[in-house]
C-alpha positions in Angstrom: 149.3 14.3 -19.2 148.6 10.7 -20.1 151.2 9.6 -17.5 149.4 11.5 -14.8 146.1 10.0 -15.6 147.6 6.5 -15.6 149.2 7.1 -12.2 145.9 8.3 -10.7 144.1 5.3 -12.0 146.8 3.0 -10.6 146.5 4.6 -7.2 142.8 4.3 -7.2 143.0 0.6 -8.3 145.5 -0.2 -5.5 143.3 1.5 -3.0 140.4 -0.6 -3.9 142.4 -3.8 -3.6 143.7 -2.8 -0.2 140.2 -2.0 0.9 139.1 -5.4 -0.2 142.0 -7.1 1.5 141.2 -5.3 4.8 137.9 -7.2 4.9 139.6 -10.6 5.0 138.6 -12.3 8.2 141.1 -15.1 7.7 144.5 -13.6 7.2 147.4 -15.9 6.2 150.9 -15.7 7.6 154.0 -16.5 5.7 155.0 -20.1 5.7 158.3 -19.4 7.5 156.4 -17.6 10.3 154.2 -20.6 11.1 155.4 -22.9 13.9 154.1 -26.5 14.1 154.2 -28.3 17.4 153.4 -31.8 18.7 150.8 -30.4 21.0 149.1 -28.8 18.1 149.1 -32.0 16.1 147.6 -33.9 19.1 144.8 -31.3 19.5 144.2 -31.4 15.7 143.8 -35.2 15.7 141.5 -35.1 18.7 139.4 -32.4 17.0 139.1 -34.4 13.8 138.0 -37.5 15.8 135.4 -35.5 17.6 134.1 -33.8 14.5 133.9 -37.2 12.7 132.0 -38.7 15.6 129.6 -35.8 15.9 129.1 -35.9 12.1 128.2 -39.6 12.2 125.7 -39.1 15.0 124.2 -36.0 13.4 123.8 -37.9 10.1 122.1 -40.9 11.9 119.8 -38.4 13.7 118.8 -36.9 10.4 118.2 -40.2 8.7 115.9 -41.5 11.5 112.3 -40.6 11.5 110.2 -39.2 14.4 106.5 -39.5 15.1 103.8 -36.9 15.5 100.6 -37.7 17.4 97.3 -36.2 16.4 93.8 -36.8 17.9 90.4 -36.7 16.3 86.9 -38.0 16.7 86.6 -41.7 15.7 84.2 -41.9 12.7 84.6 -45.7 12.0 81.4 -47.7 12.2 80.4 -51.2 11.6 84.0 -52.6 11.2 85.4 -55.8 12.7 87.7 -55.6 15.8 90.4 -58.3 15.7 91.5 -59.5 19.1 94.8 -61.4 19.1 95.2 -63.7 22.2 97.9 -66.0 23.3 97.4 -67.2 26.9 98.7 -70.2 28.9 96.7 -71.8 31.6 99.2 -74.1 33.4 96.7 -75.7 35.8 93.7 -76.4 33.5 93.6 -79.1 30.7 92.4 -78.1 27.2 89.3 -80.4 27.5 87.7 -78.1 30.1 88.6 -74.7 28.7 86.2 -72.7 26.5 86.4 -69.3 24.9 83.4 -67.0 24.5 82.8 -63.5 23.3 79.7 -61.4 23.9 79.0 -57.8 22.9 77.1 -55.2 24.8 73.7 -56.5 23.6 74.5 -60.0 24.8 74.8 -61.4 21.3 77.7 -63.9 20.5 80.0 -62.2 18.1 82.3 -65.1 17.3 81.6 -66.6 13.9 82.7 -69.8 12.3 85.7 -68.2 10.6 87.3 -67.2 13.8 90.5 -69.1 14.5 91.0 -70.0 18.2 93.2 -73.0 18.9 94.3 -74.9 22.0 97.6 -76.7 22.7 98.0 -79.4 25.3 101.0 -78.7 27.7 102.7 -81.0 30.1 103.7 -80.1 33.6 106.9 -78.5 32.3 105.0 -76.3 29.8 106.0 -78.3 26.7 103.6 -79.0 23.9 102.4 -82.6 24.1 99.2 -82.7 22.0 97.8 -81.5 18.7 96.0 -78.3 18.2 92.3 -78.2 19.1 89.7 -76.0 17.6 88.0 -73.9 20.4 85.0 -75.3 22.1 83.0 -72.2 21.2 83.6 -72.7 17.4 82.7 -76.4 17.8 79.5 -75.6 19.6 78.6 -73.0 17.0 79.3 -75.5 14.2 77.1 -78.1 15.9 74.4 -75.5 16.5 74.3 -74.7 12.7 74.6 -78.2 11.4 72.7 -80.4 13.9 69.6 -78.4 14.8 67.5 -81.4 13.7 68.9 -83.4 16.7 67.9 -80.7 19.2 64.9 -82.6 20.6 66.8 -85.8 20.8 69.7 -84.1 22.8 67.1 -82.5 25.1 65.5 -85.8 25.9 68.9 -87.4 26.4 70.0 -84.6 28.7 67.0 -85.0 30.9 67.5 -88.7 31.0 71.1 -88.2 32.1 70.0 -86.0 35.0 67.7 -88.8 36.1 69.8 -91.8 35.7 73.4 -90.4 35.9 76.0 -89.6 33.3 76.4 -91.4 30.0 79.5 -93.2 28.9 80.9 -90.2 27.1 80.6 -88.0 30.2 82.2 -90.7 32.4 85.1 -91.1 30.0 85.6 -87.3 29.9 85.6 -87.1 33.7 88.2 -89.8 34.0 90.3 -88.2 31.2 90.3 -84.8 32.8 91.0 -86.1 36.3 94.0 -87.9 34.9 95.2 -84.8 33.1 94.9 -82.8 36.3 96.8 -85.4 38.2 99.6 -85.2 35.6 99.7 -81.4 35.8 98.6 -80.8 32.3 98.0 -77.2 31.1 96.7 -75.5 28.0 97.7 -72.7 25.7 94.9 -70.8 24.0 95.8 -68.7 21.0 94.4 -67.2 17.9 92.2 -64.3 16.7 88.7 -63.3 17.8 86.9 -61.2 15.2 84.2 -59.3 17.0 82.0 -56.3 16.2 83.4 -52.9 16.9 81.2 -52.3 20.0 81.8 -52.7 23.7 81.8 -56.3 25.0 83.8 -59.0 26.6 85.4 -62.3 26.0 86.3 -64.8 28.7 88.1 -68.1 29.1 86.7 -70.5 31.7 85.2 -73.9 32.3 81.7 -72.6 31.6 81.4 -74.9 28.6 81.1 -77.9 30.9 77.9 -79.3 32.2 77.7 -78.0 35.8 77.3 -81.6 37.2 80.3 -82.8 35.1 82.4 -79.8 36.4 81.3 -80.6 39.9 82.5 -84.2 39.5 85.8 -83.2 38.0 86.8 -80.4 40.4 84.8 -81.2 43.5 83.7 -77.5 43.8 84.6 -74.2 42.2 87.3 -73.5 44.8 89.5 -76.1 43.1 89.3 -74.5 39.6 92.7 -72.9 39.3 92.6 -70.1 36.7 96.3 -69.2 37.0 97.3 -67.8 33.6 100.2 -66.2 31.7 99.4 -63.6 29.0 102.0 -63.9 26.3 100.2 -61.6 23.9 97.0 -59.6 23.9 96.4 -57.0 21.2 93.6 -55.4 19.3 95.1 -55.4 15.8 98.5 -55.5 14.1 101.5 -54.1 15.9 103.2 -50.9 14.8 106.8 -49.7 15.7 107.0 -48.6 19.3 103.6 -50.0 20.5 103.4 -51.2 24.1 100.7 -53.7 25.0 100.4 -53.5 28.8 99.2 -57.0 29.3 102.0 -58.8 27.4 104.1 -60.9 29.7 101.5 -60.7 32.6 101.5 -63.7 34.9 98.9 -64.4 37.6 99.6 -67.5 39.5 97.2 -68.7 42.3 98.2 -70.8 45.3 95.6 -72.6 47.4 92.9 -70.2 46.3 90.8 -69.4 43.3 88.6 -66.6 42.0 87.8 -64.5 38.9 90.1 -62.2 37.1 88.6 -59.2 35.3 90.7 -56.9 33.0 88.9 -53.7 32.2 90.3 -52.5 28.9 89.9 -49.1 27.1 90.6 -49.6 23.4 91.9 -46.5 21.6 91.5 -46.7 17.7 94.9 -45.9 16.2 96.1 -45.2 12.7 99.9 -45.4 12.0 101.1 -43.6 8.9 104.6 -44.7 7.7 107.0 -42.4 6.0 106.3 -44.3 2.8 102.6 -43.1 3.0 101.4 -46.7 3.9 98.6 -46.6 6.5 98.2 -49.3 9.2 94.8 -49.2 11.0 95.1 -50.8 14.5 94.3 -50.2 18.2 96.2 -49.5 21.4 94.7 -49.9 24.9 95.0 -49.2 28.6 93.9 -51.6 31.3 93.0 -51.9 34.9 92.8 -55.2 36.8 90.5 -56.6 39.4 90.6 -60.0 41.2 87.6 -61.4 43.1 88.4 -64.4 45.3 85.8 -67.1 45.4 83.8 -67.6 48.6 81.6 -70.4 50.0 78.5 -68.5 48.9 79.5 -67.9 45.3 77.6 -69.8 42.6 79.7 -68.7 39.8 82.8 -70.6 38.6 86.2 -68.9 38.3 87.1 -67.4 35.0 89.3 -64.8 33.3 87.3 -61.9 31.8 88.5 -59.3 29.4 85.9 -56.5 29.3 86.7 -53.9 26.6 85.2 -50.6 25.6 86.1 -48.3 22.7 87.3 -44.8 23.0 85.4 -42.1 20.9 88.8 -40.6 20.1 91.2 -41.9 17.5 94.9 -41.3 17.5 96.9 -40.8 14.3 100.7 -41.4 14.5 102.7 -40.1 11.6 106.3 -40.8 10.8 108.2 -37.7 9.6 111.7 -36.9 8.6 113.7 -33.8 9.6 114.4 -31.2 6.9 117.8 -31.0 5.2 118.1 -27.3 6.2 117.8 -28.4 9.8 120.5 -31.0 9.3 122.9 -28.5 7.6 122.3 -25.9 10.4 123.0 -28.4 13.2 126.1 -29.8 11.3 127.6 -26.3 10.8 127.0 -25.4 14.5 128.7 -28.7 15.7 131.6 -28.6 13.3 132.3 -24.9 13.7 132.0 -25.1 17.5 134.4 -28.0 17.6 136.9 -26.2 15.3 136.8 -23.1 17.4 137.2 -25.0 20.7 140.2 -27.0 19.4 141.8 -23.7 18.3 141.4 -22.2 21.7 142.7 -25.4 23.3 145.8 -25.4 21.1 146.6 -21.8 22.1 146.2 -22.6 25.8 148.4 -25.7 25.6 151.1 -23.8 23.6 151.3 -21.0 26.2 151.3 -23.5 29.1 154.1 -25.6 27.6 156.0 -22.4 26.7 155.7 -21.2 30.3 156.9 -24.5 31.7 159.9 -25.0 29.3 161.1 -21.3 29.2 164.3 -21.0 31.2 164.2 -18.9 34.4 166.3 -15.6 33.8 167.4 -15.6 37.4 168.8 -19.1 37.4 172.2 -18.0 36.1 173.0 -15.9 39.2 172.7 -18.8 41.6 
């Protein structure tokens, strides 16, 4: 009786094991039944190289960040807008160039702390002189510290109109004419800190007395405002930013006129993956050139007229999830393994068909 019960249990146990074995999706053949070939080894090596390469690219893709753009209404008010400029004027000496910034109300927004510098360049574009503080800052400084001499300067100015130029003006005229003859140029660079409202800044010879300018250039048509914009930005740069005016060159030949760049500034906030926030701005631009005519009373200049967008853009760095990485990795490695297995079978059958002897060859 006990033997019968033990046998029944043994049969049931073996049946369960066989049922479990039947679920095996990866059956193993005996070692002596396996055949290893050179073609299979070649396919295996190729498959391993492909899988290693794809794994490396997938890992690099997972470790790199991507950006997400969001838009919202700009709520910033009363802040300072920094304007970074780096512009070369190859045909105008530093002594005649001035920089000015005006907001939409007509008020000068450049203060004494603004850093605008000028570098003298020779005809080959190499630096030959020391840095010069911008004419605008110098004029603002004089206006704040020498107001008590205002009446004296006014009387002297009227006397100069009546009896001609003083010695300083004559010296400047000769100096600038010599610089023009030598092909001197000027690089203007620095930062303008302006109010966060629409306005413009321009670089021109407007700082000169009109009679002095007339003596130097012999008319507005000879004021060559050719320029090369090395850098123009409205704040610090973030990864992937594109400033459309960087590298812009406008060279005039036998003509002159006024360049106007209409700029739409878009407030931007860049959020790094480390949670650091970089407030800055990006912009778009359209360009207009107005050639000077015999009837124009204005002198050539380069204007940058900017306006601020009411929409701010937030750019966030984000990293892909680990689950996403594992899913893609399994798909790539599994697909490569399956493909190499199919390729191995096809190559084996092809080589077998080519090397198998023809049964009818013995009767020839």
